[in-house]
C-alpha positions as CSV (number, residue, x, y, z in Angstrom):
1,M,-22.6,3.1,5.7
2,P,-21.7,6.1,3.6
3,R,-18.1,7.4,3.5
4,P,-17.4,8.7,7.3
5,D,-16.3,12.9,6.5
6,D,-13.4,12.5,8.8
7,F,-12.2,9.8,6.5
8,N,-8.0,10.6,6.0
9,V,-6.6,8.5,3.3
10,Q,-3.3,9.6,4.9
11,E,-3.5,8.3,8.3
12,L,-5.0,4.7,6.0
13,I,-1.4,4.9,4.7
14,Q,0.5,4.6,7.9
15,A,-1.8,3.0,9.0
16,L,-0.2,0.0,6.1
17,Q,3.1,0.8,6.1
18,G,5.3,-2.1,7.0
19,T,2.8,-4.3,7.8
20,C,1.3,-7.0,5.8
21,T,-2.5,-6.6,6.4
22,T,-5.3,-5.3,3.7
23,I,-6.7,-1.8,3.5
24,D,-9.7,-3.5,4.6
25,E,-8.8,-3.9,8.2
26,H,-7.5,-0.3,8.7
27,L,-10.5,1.1,6.7
28,P,-13.2,2.5,9.5
29,E,-16.1,0.3,10.6
30,G,-18.6,0.1,7.4
31,M,-16.5,1.8,4.4
32,T,-14.9,-0.8,2.0
33,W,-12.4,-0.8,-0.3
34,D,-15.4,0.4,-3.3
35,E,-15.8,3.3,-1.6
36,L,-11.5,5.1,-1.9
37,T,-12.3,8.1,-4.1
38,K,-9.8,8.4,-7.7
39,D,-8.1,10.6,-5.0
40,D,-7.6,8.0,-2.3
41,H,-5.8,5.3,-4.9
42,A,-3.5,8.2,-6.0
43,A,-2.3,8.9,-2.4
44,I,-1.8,5.3,-2.0
45,D,0.2,4.7,-5.1
46,N,2.3,7.9,-4.8
47,E,3.3,7.0,-0.8
48,I,3.1,2.9,-0.3
49,F,3.0,-0.5,-2.6
50,L,2.2,-4.1,-2.5
51,C,5.4,-5.9,-2.7
52,D,3.9,-9.3,-4.5
53,E,6.9,-11.1,-3.1
54,C,6.3,-10.2,0.4
55,G,3.3,-8.9,0.9
56,W,4.4,-5.8,3.2
57,W,3.6,-2.8,2.6
58,C,6.5,-0.4,1.1
59,E,7.3,3.0,0.7
60,V,7.6,3.6,-3.1
61,C,11.3,4.4,-3.3
62,E,12.3,0.8,-1.3
63,M,10.5,-0.5,-5.0
64,N,13.1,-2.2,-7.5
65,D,14.1,-0.1,-10.1
66,T,12.6,-2.4,-12.7
67,G,9.5,-0.8,-11.6
68,D,8.1,-3.9,-11.0
69,H,5.9,-4.0,-7.3
70,I,8.6,-5.7,-5.5
71,C,10.4,-4.0,-2.1
72,N,14.5,-3.5,-2.9
73,D,15.1,-6.7,0.2
74,C,13.2,-9.5,-2.0
75,N,15.0,-8.5,-5.3
76,D,18.0,-8.3,-3.5
77,E,17.4,-11.5,-1.8
78,F,15.2,-13.5,-5.3
79,G,16.3,-11.2,-7.8
80,D,18.4,-12.2,-10.5
81,E,22.0,-12.3,-9.9
82,D,24.4,-10.9,-11.9
């Protein structure tokens, strides 16, 4: 099944944010991750990221200062303490 004409990447971003689900779980039936465009990937990357520690989708503003894909909560809990 080709990409639906009414696919909205912003709806995908909203569905993912604050969850630990996969992108595929939120795509329309029959659509796969491979059918996301470069623009879709850019939109996702500009708004949310998947934390490498806890596996939750977080807003980009919640990314730790090192630029790693680790949220501030995990960085505070598991990061190096000065």
